[in-house]
N, C-alpha and C positions, 0 to 999 in steps of 0.2 A: 755543274749548270745545265739549265733547262732547256729541254728540245724545245721545238716548235710547239709539238703537242703539247706539251705540259704547258706551254705560253698561250695555247689557244684557249686548254681546258678551265686555267685560270681568268680568262676575260670572261666566260662565260657567267651567267648569273647563278648561284649556288644554291637558289632554290626555286625552280623553273616556274613553281606555280603562283609564287608572290611576283616573280617577275609579270607576269599574266594579267594577275590584280592590279598592279601597276599600271600595268597599259588599258587595261577595263577604265579605271577610275582617271586616266588623262583622258582616253575616248570622251567619257560621261563630261567630265571638267570641261571639253572645248566645245561639245555639245550647247543650242540656248534651248534645245527640247527634250525630247525621252527617245528612246531607241529600243525595238526588241533584240531579244537574244541571238539572234541571225546576223543582224546588222553590226552587235557589239565584236561577236565571234570573229567577222570576216574583217575590221578592221583591227584586232588584237593579234589577228593569225592564231586562232585555237579553233579546236573544234566546238560545236554547239555545245554538246553534252559537259564540256570541263568549263564553258563560260557560264554554263548554268549552275552548275555547283560554285563556281566562285562569286558568279551574283549571288547567290542564296548566303553565301557565308557574308559578304560586304552590306548585304541587307540587313542581316541579322546585327551586325557590328554600328548600323546605324552611317554607312558610308553612301550608302547608296539606297534608292526608293525606289517601291516597285506599285505599279498603278494597275490595278487586278482587272478593272475594266476594258484595258488596251494592250495589258501585257509587254506593257514596257515599262522600264527602266530611265533614272536621273541619276544626276549625284545626289548625294543625302548631305545635311547639316552637319553630320558626323566631322564631315572634312571640314567645315568651319571650326571648329573647336581645335582641331590638329594644324590648321593653318593660323588661329587667334595666338597658338602657343609659340610658332616660329619667327612670326611676322613680332610681337613684341620682344623679340631677341636680334631683329635688326638693325642693323647700325643707323642708315637710312632713316627709320622711324625714330629712332632716340634721338638722333639730331634734329629732328624736326616736329617732334610732339608739340614739345615747349612751344616754340615759337607758331605752330599752325593755332595751338587754343588760344594766343596772345591776339593773333591775327585775326581768326573769327570772331572774340568779342569785341575789340575795338573796330572793325571795319563792321560788325553784324552781319557775317558773312561765313556761308559753310565752304568750310576749306578742305579742298581732299588731296589725298597724293595716288598717285595712278600708275602704275606699271603695263608697260607693254611687252603681252605676253608674246610665245610662237605661233599663236593660234592666230595672230594678227587683232587684239583684242586687249584695250584698254582695262585692267581691272581695278577696281579701287581698293586701296590696301589699306589705307590709315584716311580718318575722316573725323574733325573737330566743328562744331556746330556753334555759336552765340547760345546766352541763356536767353533770347527774345523771346516772347511767348508765342510768336508768329516768325518759324523759320523754315529754312529748307534742309530736309535730310537726305541725306544718299548712304543706303546699307553697305557696309563694307561687304567688298564681293562682286559688290554690281558690275556688271562687263558692258560695253559699249565697243561699236567697231573704232579701229583705231584710229582711224583719220576723220571721225564724226567731233563735234563740238569744238569749245576753244582748244581743249587738250589734243585733240585730231588735228588741229592745223600746225600746233608744233611739230607733231611726228610727222605729219607730211612735209613741213620745213625742212626738217633734220634727218630725211631718211631716203636715200636712193632709189628712188622710183621714178622711174618714166614716167611724161604725162599722162600716158597711152595707161598705165597699169593706176597712176592716181586715178582718172578718170571712171574706170574701172570698179573701183573699191567705191569711189564716190555714189554712183548711181545705187549701190548697195544697202546708202545707209538712208533710214527712214529719220525724216526734219519734221517737225512742227511745221516750219516757215523757210523751206529749201531756198537754199540761195541758189543762184544760179552757177556754172562749174567756172565761168570766166569769173564772178565776182569772188567765189571761193579761192581761186588762184590768185587774186590781188590780193585779199586777206593774207593768203601765205607769204609773200613776199614782204609785205607788210610785218609780219612777225619776223623776216628774217633782218629786217630792217631796226624793229626797236626790242627786240628779242621776246617778246611777249605777243599772248593773241588775244582775241574777244572773239566771244560769240552773244549776239543782242537777239533773244526771242525765236533763234533759228533753228537749234537744236531743242529747244524747251520753249514754250510762249509762255511769256512772263517770267522768264529768268533770262539774266545776264550773267554772262562766267568769264575772267579772265584766267589764262594760262601760259606758264613757263616750262620750257624744257629743261630736265636735270640732264647733263650730259657727261661721259665720261672722258678720261684723258685724252681718246682720242679724237673726241667733238661727235662720239655718237649717241643718240638718243635712245635712253630706256626708262624715264619717268618721266611724268611731268606732275608740277605742280599746279593744282585751282584755287579759285575763290569765286563761288556765286552768291548773290544775290537778286530780291526781284527787282524786274526791269524799273525803270523810271524813279529809281532811290535816290542815282546819282549823276551828277552834268556830267558833261565829257571831260573834264576837267578832271573831277575826283575819280572818274574812271581809271584814268591814263595814271592817277597818283597810286590807284588799287593794283595796278599792272604792274607798275615800277616795284611795289610793296612784296608782291609775290616772284617778280625776277628777282629780287634782291634774296629772298628766302632760297629760292631755285642755286641762285648762284653760291650761296652759302652750303649747301648739299654737294654742289658738282664738285668744288673745292676740296672740302673734308671726307668725303665719301667715296669719292671717285679720281682725287687729283686734277680735276679740271681748274686751270688756271681761272679766276673770275673774270679776267678782261677779254676772256677769248668767248665769253657764252654767246655773244652775238653773231659768232661765228660758224655759218654747217659744217658741217664734218664734208671729209674727201667724201664727192660721192661716186666719182669712176674715174676710171684714167682716161675717159673721153671727154670729158669736161670738168677738168680739176677747177675746184675752189666754187663750182656752181652748180646746184642739184641739177638735172638733166631733166625735170618735170618742170621749170624754170624757163630752160631754152624756147625760141620761139621759133 
């Protein structure tokens, strides 16, 4: 029988340097900009000298980039190659790849699959575009604040944040045409009612986006699906039709990948014991 000491030893990373390197990569991956050795070392809880050696190795492997003029580091494109291999095997992407491509072509839209990260960001993990000469393109790996845009309204609708927490996050978003917070919250409420959200010229001027959440069996949101077109191309009825198409794809993914009953997709997750069945940020 293993002792407590043996169990504790087994729970520690076998290769400590590797664990530190992963901590460095995670820190840089969650940043929007660049950072110096000392800041990275503090975040990874290692000495600056050890951090420097780790960074030097990661730069050599193209996992981190180094800017000589500022002596700062950022996540490298080599990580995208690793991520692409992992993502190509993901069940969610396998389920949605074909339907996303067909929707992109039939609707002449840019269709994206987004993942909510622990760093409170939405990251694009899959993308399909039509073959139109003039089209919207978003790079896989692109990140935005978790509550921004149409996808962000889905996140705000299905996450148990207080109204104050939502307001703080809302104020940090850089909009092209910012809605008022009251207007934004009304759009979040509408998302709960119909199951999908929209953003018209607010996140990006000239772009209209609809999105729907992908929920797990407990009604928690971890992904969302979006479709973007140039503004003015669709009537309100046609936009609603596109929103329903995106919602239907999200239902398929929720059901097949996470066990969420399709009929429950418009119902929010249980947000808190104090406000059963209703997100706290929608309370007056």
